[in-house]
C-alpha positions in Angstrom: -0.2 0.0 0.0 1.5 3.5 -1.0 1.8 6.2 1.7 -0.6 8.0 0.0 -3.3 5.6 0.5 -2.4 4.9 4.0 -2.9 8.6 4.8 -6.0 8.2 2.8 -7.4 5.5 4.8 -6.7 7.1 8.3 -8.1 10.5 6.8 -11.1 8.9 5.8 -12.1 7.1 9.3 -12.0 10.7 10.7 -14.2 12.0 8.2 -16.6 9.1 8.3 -16.7 9.4 12.1 -18.3 12.8 12.1 -20.9 12.2 9.1 -22.2 8.8 10.6 -23.9 10.8 13.3 -25.7 12.7 10.9 -26.5 9.8 8.8 -27.7 7.7 11.8 -30.3 10.6 13.2 -31.3 11.1 9.3 -33.1 7.8 9.5 -34.3 7.8 12.9 -37.8 9.6 12.3 -39.3 6.3 12.5 -38.2 3.8 15.0 -35.4 1.5 13.9 -33.5 -1.0 15.7 -29.4 -1.5 15.3 -29.3 -4.0 12.5 -32.2 -2.3 10.7 -29.8 1.0 10.7 -27.1 -0.9 9.3 -28.9 -2.3 6.5 -30.8 0.5 5.7 -27.5 2.9 5.7 -25.5 0.2 3.6 -28.6 0.3 1.4 -27.8 4.2 0.8 -24.1 4.1 0.4 -23.2 4.8 3.9 -21.1 1.7 5.9 -20.9 1.6 9.4 -19.6 -1.3 11.3 -22.1 -2.6 14.5 -18.7 -2.0 16.4 -19.3 1.7 15.8 -23.1 2.1 15.7 -24.1 0.5 18.9 -21.7 2.7 21.1 -23.2 5.8 19.1 -26.9 5.2 19.8 -26.1 4.6 23.0 -24.2 7.8 23.8 -26.7 9.8 21.7 -29.9 8.2 23.9 -27.9 9.0 27.0 -27.5 12.6 25.5 -31.2 12.7 25.0 -31.2 12.8 21.2 -32.7 9.4 21.2 -35.3 7.7 22.9 -35.4 4.0 22.9 -38.1 1.2 23.9 -37.5 -2.4 24.1 -39.9 -4.8 21.8 -39.9 -8.3 23.6 -43.1 -9.6 21.4 -40.3 -11.0 18.6 -38.7 -14.3 19.6 -35.7 -11.8 20.3 -35.9 -8.8 22.1 -35.1 -5.7 20.1 -34.0 -2.1 21.0 -35.7 0.5 18.9 -34.3 4.2 18.7 -36.2 6.8 17.8 -35.3 10.8 17.6 -36.4 12.6 20.8 -38.0 16.0 20.4 -34.8 17.5 21.1 -33.2 15.3 18.6 -35.3 16.2 16.0 -34.1 20.2 16.9 -30.3 18.8 16.8 -30.8 16.8 13.5 -32.5 20.0 11.6 -29.4 22.2 12.8 -27.0 19.7 12.1 -28.3 19.6 8.5 -27.8 23.4 8.4 -24.4 23.5 9.7 -23.7 20.2 7.2 -25.0 22.5 4.3 -23.0 24.8 5.1 -19.6 22.9 5.6 -20.4 21.8 2.4 -20.9 25.0 0.6 -17.7 26.4 2.3 -15.5 23.2 1.3 -16.7 23.0 -2.1 -15.9 27.0 -2.3 -12.3 26.2 -1.2 -11.9 23.3 -3.4 -12.8 24.9 -6.3 -10.9 27.9 -5.6 -8.0 25.8 -5.1 -8.6 24.1 -8.7 -8.9 27.6 -10.2 -5.2 28.6 -8.3 -3.5 25.6 -10.3 -4.3 26.8 -13.7 -0.8 28.7 -13.5 -2.8 32.3 -13.1 -1.7 34.6 -10.7 
């Protein structure tokens, strides 16, 4: 593996860490359990390992961003997560921030591309 690929892999992990929270919250306007979230996100091109997801869900629940309830009607009990009222507000604010960041970064990246044309 080249040095560039090694660096890229580490940087992509850092980048994904922040975006996974937004991705998870985006799917919780309807109750979901852990594995259903992994599947839903995967279908939408967002790969999340269960070992990353479950601690995130517990942390967001502890922070009051998610509500949860157990469903014991199935053979295997499942804990379902859903955005709390606070979580809905937080998600809406995160989306606004995300769009602002994307717009700013696109501007920076495109400006950088213009600089490389050899014009001063």
